[in-house]
N, C-alpha and C positions, 0 to 999 in steps of 0.2 A: 540273258535273263528275261524271264517273262514279267510283264508289267503287273500281273496279278500277285506277284510276290511282294510288291511294295505295300505291305499291310500296316505300316506304322506311319505316324505323323512325327516328323522331326522339325523342331523349331530351333533355328540357329540364332545365337545371340552374340553380340560383340560389344566392345567398349564404345562409349559415345565419342563422337568426333570432338576435336578441340574447337573452342570458339575463337574469335578474332584476337583475344588477349592471351591465348595459349592455355586456357583452363578448360577442364571438362564441364560441359553444360549440365550434366546429371551424373551422379555417382553410380557405380556398379555397371552391370551389363544391361543392354536393351535389346529387345527382339529385332532381328533383321528380316527374316522371312521364314516361311514354313513350307516344307516339301514332303512328298511321300517317300518312304524309305523302307529298306529291309535291314533288320538287325541280325547279324550272325554272331552269337556269343562264342568266345574262346572257351574251350573246355577246361575244366578244373585240372585235368591231367597236363594239358599243354602249359597252363600257368605254373604248375609245380615244376615241370621240366625247365621252364624258363627262369626258375629261382624266385618266384614271387613270394614274398613273406607277408603280404597284406591280404585282408579279406576284400577282394576286389571283384568287379565285374568288368571284363574286357571283351572287346569284340570288334567286328567290322561293320560299319554302317555303309550301306550301298545306296547311292542316290544317282539321279540322272546327271550327266555332265552338261552343265549349262554355264553361261558366263558368271552367274551369281554363285553357284556352288564351287566353281573353279577359283573364285577369289577368296575362299575360306583359308584361314591360317591356323596355326596351333595356338594363337592367342584367343581364338573364338571358343565358344562353348555350344553344346547342343542338348536339348531336352527331348527325351524319348520315353514315353510311358510314365511321365512324371519324375523321371530320374535325370539329373543334370550331369552330363558327361563332359570330360575334357577331350579335346581333339588332340590325339598324340601324334598323328602324322596326316598330312594333307598332300598326297602325291599329285603330280601334274596329271592332267587328263590324258587319256590315250584314245585310240580310234574306236574303242568298244562302245562309247556312248555312256559309260558308267564311271562314277568315281567311287573308290573304295577307301573310306576314311577309317583309320584306326582310332578307336575311342576307349576311354576307361573311366571307371568310377571307383575311387578308393574309399572304402568305408572306415577303415581303421588300420592300425599296424600291430604286428605281433610282437 
């Protein structure tokens, strides 16, 4: 992949760490880090063939394979273009130097 295709800013967010007493120090998600990314939306036809019954945006977020991005899990979230996506899958890194994260945003149900 060409680096010029990384035309989006992706801000990853995670749950805050527990304090010494075992409680969250702050509620909700907090920003972890921001990277450059490419968003590849899944076509509406592919979503229909997969049996999706919701008005959703799904796709693949492509980021560089770094120790920080490799540590992402499905419990984390990502914001791209002002939309908050759930990370559906975070595969292990390969030798290509890129991570392909499956993300989705479900707006409502049918």
